[in-house]
Structure formats: C-alpha cells, structure tokens
C-alpha positions in Angstrom: -5.0 -18.7 6.4 -7.4 -16.1 8.5 -6.8 -14.3 11.8 -8.8 -14.0 14.7 -8.4 -14.9 17.9 -9.5 -18.2 19.4 -12.3 -16.5 21.8 -13.8 -14.8 18.2 -13.5 -18.2 16.9 -16.1 -19.8 19.5 -18.2 -17.5 19.6 -19.1 -17.9 15.3 -19.4 -21.5 16.3 -22.0 -20.4 18.7 -23.9 -19.2 17.1 -22.9 -20.6 14.2 -25.0 -23.6 15.6 -27.6 -21.5 16.3 -28.6 -20.9 13.1 -26.6 -17.5 11.8 -26.4 -17.9 8.3 -23.1 -15.4 8.6 -21.6 -17.4 10.7 -22.1 -20.6 9.4 -19.4 -18.6 5.8 -17.6 -17.4 7.8 -16.3 -20.8 9.2 -17.1 -22.8 6.3 -14.5 -19.7 5.5 -12.2 -21.0 8.3 -12.0 -24.0 7.6 -11.2 -23.3 3.8 -8.2 -21.2 4.3 -7.6 -22.2 8.1 -7.9 -19.9 11.3 -4.7 -18.4 13.8 -4.3 -16.2 16.0 -2.7 -13.4 16.2 -0.3 -14.7 17.9 0.7 -17.5 15.4 -1.3 -20.5 16.9 -3.4 -22.5 15.1 -7.2 -22.4 15.6 -8.6 -24.5 13.1 -6.5 -26.4 10.4 -8.1 -26.3 6.5 -10.3 -28.7 6.5 -12.5 -28.8 2.7 -15.2 -30.9 4.3 -16.6 -28.9 6.7 -15.9 -25.9 5.1 -18.1 -27.4 2.5 -20.7 -28.3 5.6 -20.9 -24.7 7.3 -20.7 -23.1 3.5 -24.0 -25.7 2.5 -25.9 -24.8 5.8 -25.4 -20.7 5.1 -26.3 -21.3 1.7 -29.5 -23.4 2.4 -30.2 -20.4 4.8 -29.3 -18.4 1.6 -26.4 -16.4 1.5 -25.6 -15.8 -1.7 -21.2 -15.3 -1.0 -22.2 -19.3 0.8 -23.7 -20.8 -2.7 -21.3 -19.1 -4.5 -18.1 -20.7 -2.5 -20.1 -23.6 -2.5 -20.6 -23.6 -6.9 -16.6 -23.0 -6.8 -15.7 -26.0 -4.2 -18.5 -28.6 -6.0 -16.6 -27.9 -9.1 -13.1 -28.1 -8.8 -14.3 -31.3 -6.9 -16.5 -33.0 -9.0 -16.4 -36.3 -10.6 -19.8 -36.3 -12.5 -21.3 -34.5 -15.0 -23.8 -35.0 -12.2 -21.6 -32.7 -9.5 -21.1 -30.1 -11.6 -25.0 -29.6 -11.8 -24.8 -29.0 -8.7 -22.6 -26.4 -8.3 -23.9 -25.1 -11.1 -27.7 -24.9 -9.9 -25.6 -23.6 -7.0 -23.6 -20.5 -8.6 -27.0 -19.9 -10.3 -28.2 -18.9 -7.2 -25.7 -17.0 -5.7 -25.8 -14.8 -9.8 -29.2 -13.8 -9.2 -28.4 -12.6 -5.9 -25.8 -10.4 -7.3 -22.6 -12.3 -6.7 -19.8 -11.7 -10.1 -17.9 -13.7 -8.6 -20.4 -17.2 -9.2 -21.0 -16.4 -12.3 -17.3 -15.9 -13.9 -16.8 -19.3 -12.0 -19.8 -20.7 -13.9 -18.7 -19.2 -17.3 -14.6 -21.0 -16.4 -16.8 -24.5 -16.0 -18.9 -24.0 -19.1 -15.3 -23.2 -20.9 -13.7 -26.8 -19.3 -16.1 -28.7 -20.4 -15.9 -27.8 -23.9 -19.1 -25.6 -23.7 -17.2 -22.0 -25.0 -20.8 -20.4 -26.3 -22.0 -20.5 -22.6 -18.9 -19.7 -21.3 -18.3 -16.4 -22.6 -22.4 -16.1 -21.4 -21.7 -15.8 -18.1 -18.0 -14.3 -19.1 -20.6 -11.3 -20.4 -22.9 -11.5 -17.0 -20.1 -11.3 -15.0 -19.2 -8.4 -16.6 -22.1 -6.9 -17.2 -23.1 -7.3 -13.1 -18.6 -5.4 -12.6 -16.1 -7.6 -12.7 -13.3 -5.9 -15.0 -11.6 -9.6 -14.7 -13.8 -10.8 -16.7 -13.4 -8.5 -19.7 -9.8 -10.3 -20.3 -12.1 -13.2 -21.3 -14.3 -11.6 -23.0 -11.5 -9.8 -25.6 -9.3 -12.7 -24.7 -12.6 -15.1 -26.8 -13.1 -12.3 -29.8 -9.6 -12.5 -30.0 -9.1 -16.7 -31.0 -13.0 -16.8 -31.6 -13.8 -18.7 -28.6 -17.4 -19.5 -28.5 -18.1 -16.7 -30.9 -16.7 -15.6 -34.2 -13.5 -14.0 -34.3 -13.5 -10.7 -33.9 -9.9 -8.7 -32.6 -11.8 -5.4 -32.6 -14.2 -6.1 -30.5 -10.9 -8.1 -28.3 -9.3 -4.4 -28.6 -12.2 -3.0 -26.7 -12.3 -5.3 -24.5 -8.7 -4.8 -22.9 -9.6 -1.3 -22.9 -12.5 -1.6 -21.1 -9.7 -3.5 -18.1 -6.8 -0.6 -18.5 -9.5 1.5 -18.1 -10.5 0.5 -15.0 -7.1 1.8 -13.2 -7.2 1.0 -9.9 -10.4 -0.9 -9.8 -10.9 -3.4 -7.3 -13.1 -5.7 -9.9 -9.7 -6.0 -11.8 -6.8 -8.2 -10.4 -3.3 -6.3 -11.2 -2.6 -9.0 -13.4 -5.7 -8.3 -15.3 -4.5 -4.8 -15.7 -0.8 -6.9 -17.2 -2.7 -9.2 -19.5 -3.9 -6.7 -21.5 -1.6 -4.8 -22.0 0.6 -8.2 -23.1 -2.6 -9.4 -26.0 -2.9 -5.3 -26.8 0.5 -5.7 -27.6 0.5 -9.0 -29.1 -2.6 -7.6 -31.6 -0.3 -4.8 -32.5 2.2 -7.4 -33.1 0.8 -9.7 -35.0 -2.5 -8.3 -36.8 -1.4 -8.3 -40.2 0.4 -4.8 -40.3 3.1 -3.2 -41.6 5.8 -3.0 -38.7 6.9 0.6 -37.7 9.4 2.2 -35.6 6.0 4.0 -33.7 4.5 0.6 -34.0 6.9 -1.2 -32.1 7.6 1.6 -29.8 3.6 1.0 -28.5 4.0 -2.8 -27.9 7.5 -2.2 -26.1 5.9 0.6 -24.0 2.7 -1.8 -23.7 5.1 -5.3 -22.8 7.2 -3.1 -20.0 4.4 -2.1 -18.2 2.8 -5.9 -18.5 6.3 -6.7 -17.0 7.5 -3.7 -15.2 7.2 -6.0 -11.5 9.3 -8.7 -13.4 6.5 -11.0 -13.8 5.3 -11.4 -17.2 7.0 -14.3 -18.5 5.3 -14.0 -22.2 5.9 -10.1 -21.7 9.7 -10.7 -21.7 9.8 -13.4 -24.2 8.6 -10.5 -26.5 10.7 -8.1 -25.0 13.7 -10.4 -25.7 12.0 -10.6 -29.3 11.3 -6.4 -30.5 14.2 -5.5 -28.1 13.9 -3.6 -24.6 14.3 0.7 -24.1 17.0 -0.6 -21.4 19.0 -1.8 -24.2 17.9 0.2 -26.9 18.7 3.7 -24.2 22.6 2.3 -24.0 22.3 2.1 -27.5 22.1 5.5 -28.7 24.4 6.2 -25.8 27.5 4.2 -27.8 
C-alpha cells in the first residue's frame, strides 16, 4: 500500500482530471495497491476497475509505465483470446518505449499460452533491455529445452550472468538464489561422476541459495547431499 497525504492525493486527482499523464498513472497505481496517509488511515481502497481506468488514460497519452501496467492487468484478468491480444498490444507499445518489465510480462503471457519459442524471444528482449531476472528464465528455458534445443552449457552461462549481477537492482534476490540453486542442480545431475569437490561446490551454491532459510528446493537437496554444519560437527567428533 502506498503512503501519501490526503492533500497530495487530491492534488493528483485534480491533475489527472486535467489530463496530466503522470498523475493519471500514479492514480492508477494508487487504486491498484491502495493508499494510506502517514497515520495509516485509508485514503483510497484498492479498486482494480479504477486502476485500469486511470492506467488506460495515461497509456492512451503515451505513458510507457501505464502501457506496461495495462498489459499486466489485462493479461492477468483475460478471459478470451481477444483480451490477450489487447494486453499484448499494450505490452508491445511499452517495449517500444524501453520498458523491460513489459517485455518480461509478454514473455509470461506467451509462456502461459504454450508458445514457448515466442516466450523465450521476449525473455531475451527483456534481458537485452537490462532485465536481469529475465536471464534466469532464459537459463531455465535452455536447461529444460523449452522453446529451444536443450543447451546445458548455455543454461550455466545464463545462471552465471544472473549471479554476476551482484546487487544490481535489475536482479532480485530470489533470482540470484535460484541461479545458484539451478547451477547446483546442473552439477548434481549433468551426468558427471561426483567427487568430494563437485559435491562441495554444489553444497556451497545450495547453502548460499538457502542462506535465509526460505528456499525449499535448495534445502531439499541439502538434505540429500548433507549440510556443512553437520559435516563440521561430524569431523569434530
């Protein structure tokens, strides 16, 4: 929920009514997520229809983030192929203005439609525009052969690109954790004969992925190959 004063909200309403695209977009965002004042009192409750109405006004005025938001909301709420076509059209307009989140959303739309080759193309578009989270999806597509010929080394390269993003804001924490998890999976199942070193490398990746204790898959594999804390305890005995 966003936090602004009621006075600021009313100013936004007036600017939006006057046709200011930025104010229309911010109203759309406010209605999408809800708005409260600094004291925690409700200024505007979430209202998806109102959000769409103001996003649409801003999108029609050429506001890229509003076009991306329209694509995201319309695709999430789509009930017919016609709805999806409208969502895709808005997404493409946003991408043309450099909005990589729209490219990522288009990828998920095509993925859910079963058009995996198209989905991968849009993930690659999002990556080329600076979306590090899209790189993780590219790696997964290559790893499992989704929309492309299976390429484990290509997948490894993609996961390493995610990791090398460091604290880059275009790569979320979960994507960095997942990249390490899938690198460990590659090490464990890619047909290699396991050695103490290979298991140690996989363990290090999995423990980094699960360092907050919230990565269930990484923890499951650690339970399979053993955790460092127990190995250290065993050595001390």
